[in-house]
N, C-alpha and C positions, 0 to 999 in steps of 0.2 A: 504493500500500500504506500502510495506517495504521501508527501506532506499535505495535511488536510487542515483547512481552516476550522478551528474548534467550533465556531458558530454554525458552520454548515453541518458538521457532524452532529452537533446537538439538535439542529433542526430535523435531520433525518431520523435520529433516534426518537425524538418527540413525535414525529409523524407516525412512525411504526407503533409507538405506544398508543396513540390516539385511535388508529384504525383497529388495532387488536382489542383495545378497550371497548370499541363499538361492537365488535363481534361478541365479546363476552357479555356485554349488556343485553344485546339482542337475543342471546341464548335463553334468557329468562322467559321470552314470549313464544318459544317454540313448543307447541303442544301437539300439533298434528301436521299432516303433509301440506295442507293448505297454508299453514303459517310458514313452513320452510320454503315452499316454492313461490308463493305470492304475497308473503308478508301478511297473511290473513285478510287480504284485499282491503286493508285499512290505511294505505298510504295516501297522504294528501296530494292535491294536484301539483303543488310546487315541488314537493319532494320527488314525485314520480317524473316530472318534467326535467328537473335538474339532473336526476339520476340517469335518465335516458340519454340526455345530451352529453353528460360526462363519460358515459360508456361509449357513445358514438364518436365523440371528439377526444380521442385518447392519444396514444403515442403518435399516430399518423398526423394529428393536428399540430402537436408541438414539435415534432421531429421531421416527419415525412413531408408535410405541406411546406414548411419554410425551406427545406432542402430543395424541393421541386421548384419553388418560386425563385430561389437563388440560382438554380440551374437554367431555367427556361425564361425567366423574366415575368413581366406583368401579365402576360397572357394566361398564366396559371390561375389568375383570379377567376377565370371562367369555371374552374373546378368548384370554387366556393359558391358561385352563383347557381350552378346546377344542383349542388348539394342542398343549398338553402331552399330551392323550390321543392326538392324531393322531401325534405324534412317537413316543410309547411304542408304539403299535400298529405303526408302520412298522418300528421297531427289532426288536420281538419276533417279529412274524408275517411280515415281508417280507424284511428285510435278509439274514438268514442263508440263507434258501432261494434268494434271488436270487443271492447270492454263489456258492453251490455250483452252481447251474444254469448260470450264465454261465461258470464254470470248466470244467464238463464239456463244454459246447458250444463252448468257445473263442470266446465272444462278447465283443467289446471294448466295444460300446455297446448301449443298449437296443434300437435298431432291429435290430442283429445278433441279439439274443436273440429278439425277436418273430418274426423271419423263420425262425430255426432251430427255435424251439419249436413253431410252427404249420406248419412246412414250406410256407411261402408261396412258391410258384414265380412268382406274378405280381408280387411285390415291392410290392404295394399297402400292406401293413402297414408295410414299411420307409419308404415315401414319406410315409404319413400320420403315423407316429410322428416322423419327422424334421422334418416341417413343424410339428407341434405343439410339439416341443421348441424349435425355432428361434424360433417366435413368442413363446411364453411366457417363455423365458429371455432373449430380446432385451429384452422389457419389464422383466424383473426386473433384469438387469444394468444397463440404462439407469437404473433407479431408484437403483442403488448409485452410479453416476457423478454423478447429480444430488445425492445425499447428500454426496459428496466435494466437489462445487462449493459447496454451502451451508456446509459446515464451514470450508473454506478462506476463503470470503467472510466468515463471521462472525469467524474468528480473525485473519486477516491482511488483510482488506479487498480480497482478490483478486476480480476479476470472476468470477461463478459459472461462466460459460462457459469461462474460462481454467482455473479450478479443476477443472472436469470433464475438460478435456483433460490436465491434469497427472495426475489420478488414473487416467485411462484409459491414459496412456502408461506409467506405472509398472506397472500390472497386466499390460498386454499384453507389456511387455518381459520381466518375469520368467516369465510363462507361456510365451512363445515359447522361452525358453532351457531351462527346467526342466520344462515340462509339468505333469502332475498331481502329480508329486512336489514341485515347487516350490510349487504351489498349496496342497497339503496342509500343508506345513510352515509356510508363511506364515500359513495359516489357524490353525494351532496358536498361533503367536505372537500373532495378532490376537485369537483366542478367549480366551487367558489375559489379555490386556490388557483386553478388554471385561469379563471377569468381575471383574478387579481394580477397574476404574472403577465398576462397578455396586455392588460392596461398599463402596468408598470413599464413594460418594454416599449410600448407605443409612446408613452410620455417621455421615457428616457431617450428614445431615438429622435423624437421631435425636438427635445432640448439640445441634443447634440447637433442636429441639422441646423437649428436656428442659430447656434453659436459658431458654426464653421464658416470661414470666408469662402466666397464664390470665386473670387479672382484667382487666376493662376491654375485653376483646375482644368484638366482636359475633359472636354465634353464627351461622355460615353456615346451619345447619339452620333457624333461626328466620326467616331472610330469604326462604326458599322456601315458607313456610307461608301459608295463606290466612286465618287468624283469629288474634286475640290470644291465645286460650286455647291453641291448638295451638302457637303460637310460644313461649309460656312453657314449655309441656311439652317442646318440642324443646330449648330452651335448658337446661333442667334435665338432660336426658339427656346433652347435650354436656358439661356441667359435671361430670357424674359419670363420664365416660369416662376 
């Protein structure tokens, strides 16, 4: 392990203690399968919304998307636009109806819902939907563990594989104890933390850009043009921005 700022190390340990504490606290409410899988269907709207977005905007949002934007430029913003429309559509047109339908059919999972909704006696829908969910979510969750390994490696010099095991152990522990209730509340904590970090970075970058001199810098637009005339024209545009 490399030299580590004690403040950063304390923050990481405090974070682990908090999320593990949430798992232990949520364990008190685990009485039956409905409590473990769906939190007893008693999550508030804000908790469910923040939890859903924190799960969706995870390592790819803080690591993958900035890396893609750095590599390809401003056109990566179209990814954000497409995702925003997809999220809005799922919340407005799908979430409420699915919540009511699963409650009426007493379905705990999507395979339960498909089987009940289409009265599938052969159980083919259940098997296909289960296999699909397992495949894609295994890949997705694996990406989150890779992100944990990269962060611990960059911050503390820990081997990425060891970092992945640490991240997986913490998540599995509080999930086994508190089920979906623990997952939802730890997601709320992490979602608020992610939002605070993004706002801080935005403000920090704005302050840095506002305080940096414009004169003497080479215009990045001019470097990508094919002629001296278009380069000068691009430089004037950047200077007036």
